[in-house]
N, C-alpha and C positions, 0 to 999 in steps of 0.2 A: 884304474881308471883314469884319466885326465882331471882336472878340477871341472871343465868347463861337461865333460861327458858326464860326471857326477851329479852336476848342480841340472842337469838335461833330466836325469832321470828321477829326479826330487820334483822336478817341473812337474811330469810326467803323473806321478803319483799323486799328486795335489792336481794336478785335471781330475784325475779317475776316482778320487776318492767319495763322489756322490755320485757315482754313475752304481756300484753293487757289483756282485761276480759276473765276469767278463768272458772267464775260460771255457775253454772247448768249442770255442766260436774261430773259424776259419774265415778271415773277409779277402773276397780277390778286389784288388785296387791295381786301378789304370792309371796310365803315366807315368810308370817309371821309364824317368829317362834311359833313353841306347847306349849300351855299353859305350859308342864311341864320343859320347859328350863324358867323360871318366869321372871328373868335377860334382857332376849335377848326381850323375848316377852315384857316386859314394856316400853322398848328403843324402841322398832320397834311403837308401838302403840302410846307413846307419840311423835316420829316425824311423824307416820301419822298425829296426831290432831295437833300439830305447822300448817303443812302444809296445812293441808283444814281452818285453823281459817282465814289464811294471803289469800288464793288463792280463798275461796270460792267453790274450789273443793270436793265431797267428795272421800271418800276413803272406797272402799268397800274389804277387807282385806279376803283374802283367806289361810290358813293355811295348806301351799298344799309344801312341798319336789318339785326340779326338778328330774321328773324321766322321762331321753328321751324318752321313748315308749307314756307312758300315756299324755305329754307334747303335744308331735306329733296326736296324739289322738284326744285329746280337741282342739289343735288349729285349725285341721284339719275339724273337726264338725262345727266349728262356734262360739263355746263356751268356745274360750281359754281367759287367761287375756290380760288387757292391755300393761299392765310391768310386766314383771315376771326376775329373775335377775337367769342365766346357765350359766355353765362350758364351756367356751370356746371354748372348741376341740367340743362341737357338733354346733357349731357356722355356720360352713359351709354349715352345711347336711340343716339345718333348713335355713336358705337363698335361698338355690339353689332353696329348696321346695317350697318357694314362701309365707312362714310362717311368715317372719321378715320383718318390716320396713324398708326401708336404713335411716340412718338419717348424710345426708352429710350434709345436708340444714344447720340442727339444731347444727353439730357440728361443720360449715364451720368456723365461728365468735367465738364459743362459748370461751367467756374468760379464761374457765378453760383449755383449751385446750395446753397449750404448758406447763400445768405441766403434763402432762402423758405422759412419755418417748415412743418414737417409736415403740421400741419393742413392747409394748401393742397394739397400733393403729392398727401395723400391722396383728395381732394377728384377730382382727373386721372383716380387710378389704377383703373383699370376692369378687373376678372380676370384683377390681378397685371401690365398695361400701363399707359404710362405715356400720353394720347393728348392731355395738353396742357400747354400753361406760362401758369402765372397771371402776367395784363397787370398784375390791379389785383384790390383785396380790399377788402369789407364785413365789417364784424362789427353784430349788433344792438345800439342802443343806445337811450337814452333824447336826444330832442328834448324841449329847454324853451325855453320864452321867457322870457328874461330879465326881461322887465319885471314880467310874474307872477312867477316866485322873487322876484324882490325885491319887489315890493308883498307878498309874503306874510310876509317878513322874515326869510327866508331868506338863507343865506349861498352866493354866488354859486363860492365857492371847494369848500363841503361838497357831495356829493354825496351821494344816500340809500345809505347802507351797507347796506338790509336792505328787507323788505318794509313791516315797520310803521314804517320811515321813509318808503318811500315813497309809504303809504298817507297821511302824516302831511303830507306833501309835497301830493299831489292835495287832499286835505281845503281845505287851508287855501288852495291857490288858487283852489275852489272859489268860484261865486259865483253863484247860482239867478238872482237878481234883473237880474243885469247877461249874465242868459244864458252867463255861460263855466265849459265844464266843466274840472273840473282836470285830466283825461287823456279822452284820446282811446283807441279801441282798435277795433281790424278784427278781426273774430272770425275769425281765420285760424289754421290749424295752425302752421303756421311761426310764429308769436309766441306759441301757446301752449307750443311745444314748449318753450322756454327754460326758461318757468317748472314743468313739470315737472321737467328736468335741476334744475333749482334746488332744489324738494322731494325730490332723491335719486331720483327713478324716470328713465324710458325712454318714449318715446313708443313703439317697437317694439322687440320683443327676438326675435334667434333662437332656436331651438330646431328641435334634426335638421335645420340647414339649412335652415328656411323660418323666413318673419318672420311673428310677432304679436303682436297689438294688446296694448302692455302700458300707454294710457295710463289703462285703468280698474282699475288698482292704487291701492295706497295714496296713493304721491304725486301721481299721476295728481285724485284725488280731493280732494288737500289744496291743488293750484295751482286748480283750477276753483272749489274754497270760497273764495279769497281773493280772485277774480275776482269771482263773486257775489257779496262782502261788498262791493268794489269799486262794483257797478251798484245795489243795491238798497238796501243797509243804509247806504253810508257818499253814494249820490249823486252822485260824481264823476266820471262819466263824461257823453259826447255823448247828447241824447235820442234820436237812432237809432241801433238797437243794431247794425244792418245798415250803415254808413255806409263806405261804399268807399274806399279808399285817398287816392282825387284829393281825395272828398268832406272829407277830414279833412285833410290838407294845406292847402284851401283855409279849412278852420275855424281851424287851426294859424296860418295867415297873418295871417286877420282878428283874430286874441285871445280866436277865440271858445272856442279849446282850448287848454290852456296848457302841455301835455305831450303825449308821444305815442312810443311803440315805431316807430325805422325805424333807416334809414341813412345813416353821412354822405354818401354818395352822391344820397342827395336835397335837398343842400344847392342842389345848382343847378337845381333846378326850383324848391326853396319861393323862389328868389329871383328867377330869373328869369319864372317864369312866374305866381307867388301874390307877387312886390314885397315879400317879407317883407325888413326891413334886416338884412344877417348881423348887425349890431352887437347884438340883438334874442335872437341864437342861442347857447345852452347844449349844451356834447356830455357826457353822463355815462356812464359805465358800467352796465349792468342791475344790481340793486341783487341782493347775496347773500338764498337762501332762508331757510329754518327752519330747514334743516340748516346752514346755512355756507357753502353749493357756491353761486360763481359763475359762473353759465354764461349761455352764448354759441353762436348758431350763425356760421359763417365761411363767405363763397362769395364772387363776383366776377365777372369775365369773363376768359376762358380765352383765350389763342392757341391754333388748330386749324389742320391743315396736310390740305389733299386726298391720301385714299386714293390718288385716281387717277391725284396725280401723277408725272411721270417722277422718276428718282432725283437727276438734275442739278436740276431746281424742288425739289426735298425740299430737297435742298442750298444753296438758296439762301433757301427760305423759311425754316428758321431761323440763315441768318445773317442775315435783316432782324429776327426776332424778336430773336434776341441782341442785336443792334446795338442796337433799341431799347430793350431794356430795361437796356441795361449801365448801370452804376449813376453812372455822367457823363453821360449820357446825359440819366438819370431826372431830375437836379439841374437840367440846360441848360432839361429840360422847364418844373422849375419857377419857374427865373428866368424863362425866356419868357412863363411862363403869367401871370404878376406883369407882364410889358412889356404886355401884350395887354390887358388888364385880364379876362380868364379867371378864374371863382371858384374858389378853388384850398377842395380841403376831404379831410379823413384819409382815405384809404383808394385815393386816386386814383391813385398810383403805384403801382409794382412795388414790394416789399420787400427786392431787389437794393438800392434806392437809401437806406439806414437811414438815412430820414430822422428818424428818433424823436430826433433834438437838436432840431428844431423844431418848440414847444410843441404846434401846432395838429394833429402828424401823432402826437404820445406816445400818446394815447387807444387808436387803433387797435394802433400796436404793444403795448401792456402786453394789449390783451386779448385778443390774436391768440394769448397765453400760453395762458388760461384757453378759449380757442373751441372746438368743437365742426365736424369738417363737416355 
C-alpha cells in the first residue's frame, strides 16, 4: 500500500469512529464517472474501495449522471439510489416532493460543518430543514483568455475592479476585423441577476409572504442599460445575441471571444472538450457595480440521501459522505488528481478541505464571502 493510500485508510477510520457498526449494509451510489473518463473513474473507485475496507459497507456503484426527470422517476418508483449528488437548484423541488431525507440530526454536530460557509448551507435548507451536504461549490467569475488580455496591454495581476474597468477591457480586447468579441454573453437570468445585485437591487422581493418581481426597478434598469451599452454602443459582444453557453465556450476556446461569465467548474470542458490550453485561462472575480457592491451567486453539487432508505442505510450513507468530505481525504483527492492528470479547478473540492492556501483555490474561497445563494 502506498503511503498516501495508507494515510487515507486512517482518515476514513477516523471519520467512521463515531458511527458505530455499519457492516452488512449495501449502499447504492449514483454518479460513478463513465469509463471514458478513466482518471476520474479510477479515483472514484479507489475512494469507494477504501471506504468499504474500513467500514464493511459494500458500495454498489451506478455510472449514471444526475438528470432531474430521470432521477425523479427512479426515486418515485422506489428504485432510486441511497446516495447521489445533485445540482443544488433542483434540491428544493425534490425535498418538497418527499424524495430526500432530512439531514439535520447528522449535520448538527458534524465536526466539519463549521468549515462550510453559511451561503452553501442556506441553499441546502428547505422549509427549515437541511436536505443536502455541499460536495463542491461554484461562484460566477470572469473567464478570460490570457493571450487576449496581454495583447490588449492589460495586467494579468489586476482584474477589472468595477463596471467601467470591465467595459474598458472588453473594448480593448475586441477586434471586429479579426472577428474577436471582447465579451461573450448568454442572455440568461442567472447571469443578469448578479449585475442587478451589483447595482444594489434584487431580482425578486418577498412581500406579504409572496415573491414579486423586482428586476424592473431602478437597479435592474441600471444593469440592463449597462448590458445594452456593451452590445449596441461599444459593440463588444458576439454577433449572435442568443448564442448558447456551448457556442460561447467553443468561441472562447478558439480565441474568438476574449471574456465570459462562468464558473471555474467549466475548466475541464474547455480543456478536454474544446482543446483550450489551460495556461491561457485567467479567472477573475466579477466587478463591483456603481454602488460599490461586489456580488455573485453560489451553487454547486450536494450529496443527498434517499428518504425511503432504512435507518441503517441512512446511517451508512452519511458515514460515506462524511468520509469523502473529510479534509484530509479532500487533500488526498487533490494529490491523486495531480498524479492521474485530472484537471484541477477551484471549487472542485469541499470547503472542509481549507485549500485557500493554494493559489488556484484562493479566488473561490474569497468570493464565497460575498456570494449569495
